[in-house]
C-alpha angles and dihedrals in degrees: 000000000000111000097176097101097049090048092049090049091050091050093050092052091061110098115238118257113261116257112249112248120214114247115255118227119233110240137172115254119239115260092243092055091046090054092049091051090051089046089059089064098041104034114049100150139341091285088063090057091048091051094051096045094047089049089057092047091053092048088053089060098252120177095187126036125187122196118196121186138184122196092357091308096304095103098034142357120185122179116188125186139172096225131129095291131218121277113243093243091056097049096089089045091054090066095055120100115262093007110135143146093214103080137021106179144012089270089059090050092052092053102031114163101178128089094239128035112146098077094217104102099087092043092049094048094047090054093060102031144029106268137180132184121214115183143158129188127211109279095018116134092228143340127273129220122209122194107215096208101044098027090227113157120197140160119270141174126250139114123260114307139053136285121195115197118197118181135180097009112215093008089140093048105044093171090065092047090061090064093062118105129228121307091253092053093048090048090053091053092049092051090048090053089052092045091057091056092045093056092055097042112046087159090070127070118226131193129178124200126188123190088346095306125112108242102167136016131174117182124206106281145146119292094256093045090051090052090051092046094050103035099025136249088272091068092049091050094048098044140077131225115255122203132161131156128183122160112307092348124088128173125187139154139092132301121201119239116254092246089060094054117135136223091238133043091239098123103054116116125175123178127190111198089340095311120118110235141172111220128171091206094058093039090054091048091053094045091051089056089059095046102116099024101053121087118229117312095336116143122229122228121225146151114210128180116199119194117193137156107279091232090060094060130052114215094174093086107099130030090235090050089227093121129061136184122220124213091220107030094171092059092052093046094049097044092047091050096049094041092056091039092055091048091054096043095078113086120233087240090065100053118112099216135036120247090251090055090049092053092047093050091045093052090058094054118106122257116282137189112198111247136154112285095014113082117180114262094231092069088072095216110219123157092219129016111252122209110220120233110251093212147306093274091053089050090053091047090050092054092052103034103030103042089122112130126197108263087217091071092088092056100040092132094052127096108243131183127214092263092060092046092050090051092051094047103032093104098034108119142122094270093080114119115286105176097188102035098098093047092046091049092051094051099045122091111235096247093063092071117056092212092039134221121313114245107167149350125233122214090331090286111080131044118212119209135176123225136162093277098049133263128007119201115196127191094219096199094049093045095048089046090059093046092053092042094054091048091052092049091049091051094048091046090059092058130067121249105261119223125218116204115222119234090216115027116238114231130193138171110264136189123245090256093052092051092048092048092049089053095045095046101037093127092049090051090051091053088053091055097257132120107200122165137161114265095184139341091288104024136079126197125208111206099169137020135187111287091218091063099046093137099052134095104275097196094049091047093050092047092051092048093048091047090051092047092050095049105034104016088229128085125213096156094104092045091050092050091050092047091051089056092046091049090054090048091048092049092052092042097049122099112276130232119267091035111130113228129199121234087254091056093045092051089047090055092050092050091049090051092053091057097041123094118238090010092151092078134037122234090276095052098257118136116261099198143013133203123221110191124213089252091056092046091050090050090056090059096036091241115171093022 
C-alpha cells in the first residue's frame, strides 16, 4: 500500500512556524515628532486653530478680537486682540509645550476658570504650520515679533495686545492637508468657532475677515442683543426663556418652540461655565423635555448656559476641551430636563408680551456678561411658569364652567394602573355641561380671552375664534387630544407605579454592565415597579414588572431601562412607555372630525386650552392652533395698498 499521499497531506496540514521578528529597541521620540503627535489631537482643521487662539485672547482680557483668514484659514489665520500682551522675555517660553500662565498646581487644574490651561496649543500649532507671535505689553516702548520656526526675535510696531499669525497649515504634514475640505467649508467651520465664543461673551467685540472682506461682525452688546445678532431675531421670537437654580447649579438660556424645530441639529449651543461643550447627558436631558411636543425627527434649537462650581465638573477630559465630566450627572440631567420642560409648558396664548415686544425690551437692557449671582434680566427668572389671568369675567366663567375636578383626587395615595385611569377619564372632555358659558362668551370683549371667542366651525374640523389680534384657527381634534392627554398624565402622576409580581420569574442572558447596573440601581428599579436581580454571573431574573404595562415585552423593557440608567443615570423609559399608552388613549378619546360642536362646546375647548400645559402642540408634535393677525388678513385682501 502506498502511504505517500496521506503523509504528504498530513505534512501540508501542519501550520508553518512563525518567522522570528527582530526585537525593536525602545527609544525616545524627537521633540518635533512629539509635538506633531500632540497636534493631531489639538489641531484637526483651521477651525481648531481659531478656537485655541480666541481662547487665549479671551484669557488675556481682550475687549476686541479680529480674525483674518485666507483660503478658509488654510493659507493664513491671524488673530489680533487688545489684551494684556506677552512680555518680550516670555515670548520664547510661550511656544514650549506645557508652558502656561493659567495654572500652577493640581489644585488650579481641578478648579480651572480660564478657557485654556494645558499650554500645548501654540506648540502644537507651530509644529504643523508657520507661526509668528507679535505682542506688546502696557508700558513697553514697542512690540516684538517672534518667528516660531527660526526663533528670531525682532522689534515690531503694534498697539497693546497680541497677534498670532499662522500660515500654510499642515505644510509639514501634507497627508493631513489632503483631508481638509473646500475653502468655503473650512471658512464656515471657522466662523462657527467664532460664533460659539461670541454667544458666550457679549462683552467682547468680534470681527471676521476673509480675503480682505468683512464677513461677520458682532459689536459689544447686551446678552439678549448678542443672541439676536448671532442667531437672528427669528430665534428670539420663536424661543422661551429658561431659568432654573438649585444650590450650586444654575441653568439659564433660551429654548426654541417646537414649531420652530429644524431638520438638523445645527442650532444647539450648551455652555458650562462659559465654555462651549458637547455633552450627551445634557443633550439627552433637553431632548427628553421635547418628547411629546416635537414632531417626528425634528431637532430643537436652544442656547443653554450652565453655571456650576468648578470643582464639580472636570474639563480636563478631551484635548479639544469640548467634552466635560460632571461629578453628579443625574443632577445635571434632571435639572436640565425640568428647566426646559417648564419653559415649554406655558402656552403661547398665556404669554404677557409678544415676541417683538420681548426683543425690543431686551435690546434696551444694559450690557451683561454672565457670571455667578448675576443672571441677565431678559431670562425672566421664575421658579415656576405662571399663567396669567385673562380677566375677571374669565375667572367667573372658570368657576362656573370649569368646576370639574379629577375624580382621582380621592384616591391619590392609591396605586392605580392605566386601566383605572382610563376608566376615570374616559368621559372627561370639554362637552360637559357649562350652564353659563354661552352667556359669558357673548358678554366678554375678545381681548379678555387669549384664544378669543368662538364664532364658527369649518367642515367639522376647525374652530374659528376672534381675539384682540385677529383670527384664531384651532384644530379641534388635536387641541382636545392635548387637553385629555395632559389630564391623564396629571392623574397618573398623582399615583404610585403599581408592581405586579410574576408567578414564574422571567430570566434572560445579560451583559456584565447590565448586571452591574441592576445591582447598583436596585432601589430605582423598585420605584419603577420592577424587581430585577442577578440569578448568576451571566443571568438576570425579573420577578415583578409594572402593572400598567402588563402587555409589553418585559425583557425589552428591562434592557432599555438598564441601558438608560447606565448611560444617563436617570430612567424615563417607564414614563415614556406609559405616556405612549396615554397618548393613544387620548387620541381615541378626543373629539373626532366632522362632529358639529355648539358655541358653548367650542368656547369650553378654548378655555381648556388656555389652562393646559403644552397646548400649542398635540401629542404628536403637530400645532393645535394658529393666529392670523389683522395685518395678515388685510394683506390677503390688499387692504391699505
